[in-house]
N, C-alpha and C positions, 0 to 999 in steps of 0.2 A: 504494500500500500504506500502511495506517495506521501511524502512529508507535506504537511499543510504549509502553504506559502505564507511569507511574512505579512503580505497585504491583509491577511485575515486577522491580524492582531489589531482589530478596530472595534470600537464599541460606542454606542450611543446610549446615554442614560435618560430615559423618558421621565417627565415630571411624575414623582410619586403621588398617588391619589390620596387626597385628604379624607380619611375615614372617620375623623373625629366628629363628635356630635355638633360642634361649633364650626360653622363655615369660616369664621374669621381665623381659624387655625391653619388656613391654607398657607400663610407665610411660613409656618413651621415645616409642612411637608415640602414646600418649594426649597426651603433652606436645607433640609436633609439631602434633597436631590443635588443641590449645588455643592454641598460639602463632599458628597461621594464623587461627583464629577472632578472637583479640584484634587481630591486624594488620588484618583486614578490618573489624572493628568500629570502627576508627579513621577510617573513611570515612563522614562524616556523612550522605551522601545514599544510603547503602546499608544496608538492613536485614538484619542478620546474626543468625540464631537463636543463642541463648546455648548455652553448653556443656551446661547441665542438660538442656535439651530435646533437643539433638542426641544426647547420650550415652544418652538413654532408649532408643534403638534399637540400642544396642551388643549384638552377638551375637544379634539377633533376626531371624528370617526373614520380613521384611516387604518388600513391593514398594516401589520408589522412588516410584511414584505415590501409594501410600497414605501414605508418610512425608511427601511434599510436601503432601498435603491436610491432614494432621494439624498440620503446622507452618506451613501457609499460605505456602509459598514457591514461587517459580517455578523455582529452580535448586537442584540438589543437587551437592555436591562430595564425591567419595569417592576414597580412595587407599590406599596401603600404604607401609610403611616396613620396610626390611631393613637391619640393622646387622651388619657383619662386620668384626672387628678394628677398624681405624681408618678404615673407609670406610662410606658410607651410600648406599643407593639408595632414592629416593622416587619413587613414581608417583602421578599425580593425573589425574582426569578430571571434566569438568563435564557435567551431564546436564540438558537441558531437560525438566522433569518432565511437563508436560501432554502433550507430543508424544513423550516417551520416546525422545529420541535424544541421543547424545553429540556435542556440538559442539566439544569440545576435549579433548585428552589429551596428556600429556607425561611424561617420566621424566628423572630426574637421577641421575648417579653422581658423588659428590663425596667429598672427604676430610672426616672428621668435624670436624676443627678449623675448618672453614668453615661450621658449622651455621647461624650467624646470617645469613650471606650467602645461604645456600640458602633459608632461610625468607623472607627479603626478596624474593629472586628469584621464588619460587613465589607469594607473596602479590601481588606486582606483576603477574605474568602473569595470575593469576586475576582480579584487578580489571580489567585491560585487557580480558580476554575477556568479562567481564560487561558492561562498558561498550560493547564492540563489538556485543554481542547485544541489550542492553536499553535503551540510551540514555545520555545524558550525565551524568556526575558527575566532579568533579575528583579527581585522584589525586596525592598527594605524590610527590616523587622517591624517598622511601624509606618503607616501612611498618613495617619491623622495625629497631629499633636494637640495636646490640651491647650486651648487658647485662653482660658480663664477659669478660675475656681468659682466664679460667681454666675449662677444660672440666670439671674435677672439681667446681667450684662449681656449674656449670650442671647437671650430672648429679644432684648431691645436691638441688638445688632442684626438679628435675622429680620425683624420687622423693618428696620431701616433699609436693609438691602432689598427687601421685597418692594418697598416704595421707590427706591432709587432706580431699580430695574425697569420702571415704567417710563423713564426718560422724558419727563415733562417738568416744568418749573414748580408746579404745586407739590408734586410728589418728591421732588428733589429737596424742597424746603422742609417737608415733613421728615424726610430721611435725615437731614441735618439735626433736626430736633431729637430724633430717636438715637442717632449716633452719640449725641452729647449725653443722653440719659445713660447709654451703655457705659460711657467713660466715667460718669458720676458713680456708677457701681464698681467700676474697675479702671483705675487710672492708667493701667499698663496693658490695656486691651489694644494690641497693635492694629488689628483689622478694623476696629472702629475709627482709629486715626486715619488709616488708609481710606476708609469710606468717606470721612469728612474732607480729606484732601481731594478725592475724586469728585465729590459733589461741588466743591468750590471751583475746581478746574472746569467743570461743566458750565458753571455760570460765567467763568472768565472767557472761555472759548466762544460761547454763544452770545457773549456781551449782554446777558440778562442782568448782570450786575456791573458796576464800574470795573473795568478790567484790572486796574491797579489794585483795588481793594480785594477783588476776588482772588487774584494770583497771590497776593501777600498772605491771605488766610490759608489758601491751599498750601503754600510753602511752609507755613507755621506747622500745619498738621503733618506734612511730609517729613519735616525735620524731627518731629516727635516720634513718628513711626520708625524712621531710620535709626534713631537712637535706641529704640527698643529692639529692633530686629533689622540689622543691615543686610540680611539675606532674604528679605521679603521681595518677591518678584513684582508685586503690585506697586511697592514703593519706587523701585527703579523705573518702572514704566511711567509713573507719574512724574518722577524727576526728569525723565527724558522729555515729556511734554512741556514741563516748565522750562527746561534748558532751551528747547526749540522755540516755543511760542512766546515766552516772556524774555528770555535772555538772548535769543537768536544765536545760540552757541551750538553750532552743528556738531562739533567734536564731542562735547559733553552729552548732547542728546543721543548720539550714536553709541557712546560708551555705556550710558545707562540702559538703553533699550537692548543692547546686546547682552548685558548682564542679566536683564530680566528674562530673556529666553534661555540663557544658560541655566538659570534657576528653575525655569518652568517652560520646557520646549513646547508644550501644548497650550500656548498663550496666543490666540489669534490676533488680539489687538496689538500686542507687541510685535508679532511677525509682520503685520501690516505696516506698522510704523517704521520698522527697519526697511521694508520695501520702499516706502516713500522716501526715506533719506537716501538710499542708494539710487533711486530713480532720479531725484533732482540733482544728484552729484554726478550722474552719467554712468553709474555702474548698473546698467540695465540687466545684465545676466544675473547678478546677485539679487537685484530687485525682484526678478521673476521667480527665482528660487524661493525666496521668503514669502512672496505672494501666493505661490502654489501651496506652501505649507498652510498658510492662513485659510485658503479656500478649502483645502482638504479637511481642516478641523471645523470650519464654520461656513459650510456651503450655502446656507440660506440667509446669511446675515446681509442686511442692506448696506452696512458699512463695507463689508468685503466686496459687494457688488460695485460700490463707488470706486474702491481702489482698483478693481479690475478694469473699470472704464477709464480711470485716470492713467493706468499703465498703457492702455491702448492709445490714449491721446498723446502721452509723452513719447511713445515710440512711433508716433505719426501714422497710426492706423485710424484715421479720423472717422471713417464711416463706421467701423466696428465700435469705436468709442461712443459715437452718437447713438447707436442702437442700444448699447448698455445704459447710457444716461437716460434714454427714453424709458427703459424698463425701470430704472431707479425712480424716476419722477412719476411713473404710473403707480408705483408702490407707495410713494410718499411725495405728494405735490409740494410739501414744505421743505424739501431737501435743498438748502441754499447752495452748498458746494456743487451739487449736480447741475443746478441752474447756471452757475458761473462757468464751469468748465464745458458744459454743453454749448454755451455761447462761443467759447474759444474754438470748439470744433467747427461750428458754422462759419466762423471767420476764416479758418484755415481751408475750408472747402469752398471759399469764395461766395458764400451765400449771405451777403451783407444785409440786404433788405430783410431777409428772414431773421437775421440776428436782431435787427432793430425792432421788428414786430414782436419777436419772442420776449425781449426785455421789457417792452412796453406793456405786455400782458402778464408780466411777472407779478404775483400777488404782492400788494403793497406792504402787507404786514411782515414780509421777509426781505424787503428791499434794503440793501446797504447802499446809502447814497453814493459814496465815492466809487463803489464797485460798479454800479450801473453807469455812472458818469464816465468812468474810465473805459468800459467796454463799448459804450456808444461812441465815444471819441475815436476808438480804434476802428469801429465799423465805418464811420464817415471818412476817416483817413484812407482806409483801404479801398472804399468805393469811389474815392477821389471826388467827393462832393465839394462843390466850389463855395458853399456858404456855411453849412453846418460845422465843418471841422474847426473853423476858427472860433465859432461860438463855444463849442464844447471844450476845445483846447484851452481857451482863456479861463473857463471855469475850473478846469483840472489844474492848470498852472497855479491859479490862486489858492486852491485847496491844498496844494503841495507845499505851500509856504509854512503850513503848520507842522512843526517837528513831529507831532504825534499822528499825523494823517498818513499812516503807513500805506494804505491802499492807494492814496493819491500819488505818493512817491513812486510806487511800483508801476502804476499805469502811465505816469509821465515818462518813466524810463522806457516802457514798451512803446509809447507814442513816438518818442524820439527815434527808437529803433525802426519803426515802420515809416517814419518821415525821412529815413536815411540820414538823419542828423547825428552821426556817430559820435562826434566830439562832445556834443551836448549830453548824449546818453551817458558817456563815461565821466564827464564832469559832474553830472548829477550823482552818479554812483560814489564818486570821491567824497561828496558832501554827506550823503545819506547812509553810507556804510557804517558810520560811527553811531548812528541812532539805534542800532540793534533792532532791525525790522525783520520779523519772521516772514512777512509778506514778500519782502525782497528776496529772502532765502528761497521761498517757494517759486518765485517768478523769474529769477535771474536767468535760468537756463531753459525757460519755457520756449516751445516752438515759435511763439509769437516774437521771440527775440533772435530768430535765426539769422537775420541780416547782420548781426553783430559778431557772430561766432567765428568769422575768419580774421577778425582784428586781433593782433597780439595781446591787446589789453584785456580781451575777454578771458583768456586763459589765466592771466595774472589775477584778475578779480575773482575768477572761479576758485583758484587755489586759496585765496584769502577767505572767501566765504565758506568753502566746504573743506577746509584743511582738517585733516585728522591723521593721526598716526595709524598704522595698520592695526585696527582693533577688530578682532574677530571673536566669534563665539568659541569658547574653549571646547571645541569638538572632541569627542572621545577619540583618543589615539587607538591605533590598532591594538585591541586587547589581547593580552597573552591568554592562552587557554586557561580555564579555571583549574584544570587538572593536567599534569604532565603525562607523557606517554606511559610511563611505568605505572602510575597511579590509575590511569584509565584502564589498563589491562587488569589490575587487581580488582577494581570496583566492578568492571564488566563481569568478571568471573564470579565475584561475590553476589552480584545482583541476579544473574541467571541461575546460579545454584540455589539462592534463597527462594526465588519464584518457583523453581521446579520442585523443591522439597517442601516448602511451607504453604504453597498455593495461596498467597495473599489475595489473588484476584477473585477468590470466592467471597471476599468481604464486599457486599454491595456498595458500601459508602467509603471504600478505600480511596484515600487521597494521596497526592504526591508527597505531602508533608508527612503523612502517616508512614508511607513506604520508606521515605528518607530516614525517618526515626528508627524504623526496624532494621534498615541496612547500615545505620549509623553513618550518615553522610548529610551534609547541609542541603536543604531543599534546592537552593540555587545550583549547587554542583550536580545534584541528581538530574535536575531539569536539563542542564547543559549536556550531561553525559547521554541522556536519552535522545535528545534532539541532534546534537552535533556528532556523536559517535555511533549510536545505534541507529539513528535516522528515523525515529518515530517520536511523536509527542507522547505524553503520559497515557492519554486515553487510547491512542492507537496501540501502544505497547501492551497495556493491560487487557484491552478488549481482544487483542489477538489471542492471548492465552485463554480468555473466556470462551471465545469461539471454538478454539481447538478442544477445549473441555466439553463444550456443548456437542460437538461432532461425536466425541466418544460416547457420551450419554445417549445421543439420538440413535446411534448405530447399534447400541446394545439392546437386544430383544427384551431384556428384563424391564426396560423402561417404556415398552410400547403403550402401557396404560397411562402414561403421563403426557400431557399436551406439550406442544412445542414451546409455548410461552412458559409453561411450568418448568421445562428443562432449561430454558434461558435463565429463569430466576435461580435455579439450582446452580447455574454456572457463574453467578455473580452479577448478572444484569438486574437492574431494578426498574427498567422501563422497556415496554414492548417496542416503542418507537426507536429508542437508542439501539436495541438489539437488532431490529430489522435493518436499520440504517447501516450499522457497522458490518453486519453479516453480508449485505449486498456489496459494500465497498471491498470487503476482504476477499470474497469468493466470486463476485460477479453474478451471483444467483440469490434467489430468495431461499429461506430455509426449506420450504416445501420442494422447490426445484432441486435443491441439493440432495434431499432424501430420495426423491424419485430417481435421480440419476444414479445414486449409490445402490439402489435396490434393483436396478435393471440386470 
């Protein structure tokens, strides 16, 4: 039987169903789901679908197979949470999507005070079962760390995150209030500080608060979170945002976001941000690599869709970009960045009148004045209008006299580029580069500035804006085998002898960890031995012996009175579906076909 390919080491965790009597406890079932997603995402060799895409299917009547196809995963985890007084009941089951069978299920009844231990136990069991089913990856001793000793702090944190995930100003403000309550109960709750920093950065980027005030508050909470845990991936992601959007420091932004994905490879927002940084600095191959990772983790995210469209625009596939931006705006007509860059696409395609009409119909509530002014100015310049360019250009030039009008500076630079006034473009850069404008960082290498790219000064300023030392993710070096050749030989002999003599495969609930304990080897090493040297994952290895045992029983006339499924259970199988599936894979026949052939 062939070894399961590594692409099958993929899982989506669907939102656990709230089975509590109180509907308001949904924040808790959502929170448990997210904690399990985050725990599994810490396993670098396992691809875990992000919260955004998994939660897309919440309360929707869609088959497991269809969900798996849309998310491109081999396995689905679903479950439920019931909270009553101070006790919690959690159920979970793993489903092999392609063949639509449950290969593991479990339930837990615990005291609520042990919530972190429960999450760790569940996450470790899920990881173990995935490894048994699909192949080797290493699992730490613990996947969930205890984040607070105060249950009230944790409950307020879950409520805050529940509101913040709705991504609107009202709920973001409610989240801030709840995160502050969490900190009041536990002043060392790192994740609550990260949540506050994230909420204020949301207000800063959307300019729903004065930017300076929002960024300073965000920085204050980032600083506190970093002091408590400098290895928190979320903190480094937010520091990357702060470095780019507030400090306009490309090097620091790249340094922090690379650290973020080093700590948490399954972090789509961080992978997208790395893609953006590489894209604007001209490293398109690296940008594509990280964007593909983000898309594989979060295929249904509207943010990922925007970044895919932006990548196409930056690599000058303008028609493809336009199509993706249309999809983004269909899904969210309030998507400001999609409006802006879609306009750029129209300009690059020479559809100037359409650009003007599109901007004039842009919803007023999302209009950024200098942004629309700048794009209209470019449209009239490119269509060589004899009247309007001067009118719009004068307005843009006047707006750009304000040191804080970063959009106006950027569009004036692009206007000079398209007017072929190269010296004026670079003289403007010389003045504005000191103002630390993130808009300039974004637009300096934009396709709308192509006319400047052959000038030697372009490379000079590009090096200044995007300078960075070669900072890369600390990718895992070629790992030395977990066991040397001599030890492999010893353990292979020990394992096969133990299985032949003790027949552990007859235990229906035999696990890799249990077998590892019996053979006296670490589970990670046993997993590696089975997959890398014997060539089978745990389930394939054990079920091979079960099937061979079943054949002996089935061919023995003394057992003619026992049904085939009865013999399967006698052989260690605990599921009819699993038995039939593995028997067909191993022999190419159904059990009945096998017996018919043997009795001919």
